[in-house]
C-alpha positions, -999 to +999 in steps of 0.1 A: +260+206-107+294+223-111+312+239-141+328+206-153+296+186-150+277+213-169+304+214-197+302+176-201+264+177-201+263+203-228+288+185-250+270+152-247+239+168-262+257+175-295+256+146-320+276+154-351+256+130-372+223+147-361+239+181-370+245+167-405+208+158-408+197+193-398+220+207-425+203+185-451+168+194-439+176+231-442+182+227-479+146+214-482+128+237-458+145+269-471+123+266-502+092+273-480+078+308-474+094+324-443+061+325-424+057+288-428+094+282-418+086+302-386+056+281-379+075+248-383+104+260-361+081+274-334+062+242-333+094+221-330+109+243-302+079+240-279+092+206-270+129+213-276+132+247-260+170+246-253+199+242-277+234+231-265+257+259-275+295+254-274+317+283-283+351+269-291+384+283-277+398+317-288+365+334-295+375+370-300+358+404-297+366+437-313+351+466-294+345+498-314+337+530-296+307+548-312+311+585-307+275+595-315+249+569-302+220+588-318+232+574-352+224+538-341+191+543-324+171+537-356+187+502-359+175+492-324+144+470-320+114+484-301+122+489-264+160+492-267+182+522-264+220+526-268+238+522-234+273+527-221+293+498-208+328+488-197+346+458-213+369+450-184+363+455-147+371+491-137+375+502-174+358+533-189+322+530-199+315+539-235+290+532-263+302+502-282+297+483-314+312+448-312+325+424-338+327+388-325+345+360-343+342+324-332+337+287-341+307+270-326+291+236-324+255+230-314+229+203-319+217+220-351+247+238-368+285+237-367+309+262-381+324+297-380+305+329-374+312+366-373+286+388-357+281+425-351+264+438-320+254+471-305+253+475-267+219+486-255+195+486-225+162+468-225+139+496-212+113+470-201+137+450-179+166+474-173+190+447-184+221+456-204+217+438-237+236+427-268+216+437-300+227+416-330+228+438-360+242+414-386+261+381-390+278+359-415+285+322-413+298+292-432+271+271-416+233+273-416+214+297-394+180+309-384+164+342-375+129+355-373+133+379-402+150+357-428+140+322-416+163+293-424+194+307-440+220+289-461+257+296-455+267+330-468+304+324-465+327+299-482+363+290-473+361+307-439+393+310-419+390+309-381+420+295-364+451+299-343+488+293-351+518+280-332+531+315-330+502+327-309+481+344-337+443+343-338+433+346-374+399+353-389+392+358-426+355+357-437+338+372-467+301+369-477+293+355-511+280+389-522+313+406-511+294+431-489+302+417-455+338+411-445+359+404-414+396+401-417+416+402-385+449+389-370+457+392-333+488+380-316+480+367-281+515+363-267+514+395-248+477+394-239+469+394-202+440+377-184+418+403-168+384+403-149+355+413-171+328+438-165+300+416-151+271+437-162+281+436-199+291+399-201+268+382-177+237+404-178+241+411-215+243+374-225+210+367-208+193+395-228+202+392-265+180+406-293+181+410-331+184+446-344+163+458-373+189+448-399+188+412-388+154+408-372+119+421-367+108+452-346+101+430-316+138+421-312+132+383-310+147+383-275+165+352-262+189+342-234+219+320-229+221+298-198+256+293-184+277+293-152+287+329-145+323+318-142+323+314-180+322+352-183+344+362-153+377+368-172+393+370-206+425+380-223+429+417-231+449+419-263+471+449-268+459+470-297+495+472-310+493+434-316+460+435-335+458+440-373+422+445-386+421+448-424+383+448-424+355+445-399+324+453-419+297+428-409+275+459-404+298+486-418+311+499-385+328+528-403+296+546-411+291+552-373+326+568-370+335+538-348+371+534-336+387+502-323+391+506-286+394+472-269+401+436-279+391+406-258+397+368-263+385+337-245+412+311-246+388+283-234+356+268-245+323+282-232+294+258-226+259+271-226+223+263-233+206+287-257+169+295-259+157+278-291+141+301-317+108+316-304+116+308-268+124+334-242+140+329-207+143+358-183+167+357-153+171+393-143+203+388-122+233+366-117+218+348-087+188+337-107+211+326-136+232+305-113+202+289-096+188+279-130+222+264-142+226+244-110+191+230-114+196+218-151+187+181-156+204+171-188+183+138-189+152+159-194+165+181-222+152+173-257+172+187-286+157+195-320+174+164-335+165+140-307 
């Protein structure tokens, strides 16, 4: 199994017609109590414990330095504490809040998302982790706290132009969550990424208290480490952020400090809701990826 074979395997697991079916089913199931939605989803994911997860090209990240990490501790799930990290290899380690903007297709949902994370350490495993504080999307979604969610964004813009601009313009239906950003990529340079943040962190993802329960609902992505080896660093002078308020970064005194962009698709398998995979290090992650047998993977819509 190599990177190309893995990418092809993940893509073949995504059936656009089946995705449409899951969107229809969500309109029915969302009427049920959240506890019953959890029960149904958990039962389904016992057999379909992995979800093909394709992040489309030009996924972009805004890194905001948080000057006082004590202000964000109360938003962490149990067992997580704010942690310093570097974005690019050899860069300064700081406390970060992260706004990510991307289009995605999976076996269950397909659309644009903007997410807000805090960088933390899982005290039980010692792994650097991404703690999801909040998110908005023009597609359906699921989390332990809210259950099956309808789209909370209409007319989302997530695209690139022939002049080298990445553009994101998303606003929740209630007007409280907004991300509006334009970044010109023409002067961006490919640079090696800090491996602890990008590889270790993406195998230890949790939901913060705004978006999840106290236990964090921990999950992992399974991917070739090469997917996270490098990205474009975009000069701040070429970035215009009108708003990035998926979780009101301003209230933490956060200041935009780094911008990263992946100009290629990233192919992964995500733990399905209620499932948890633990790798612990890059070697274990690589071994697991190389051993994947796509013929034995059952998706939720299979």
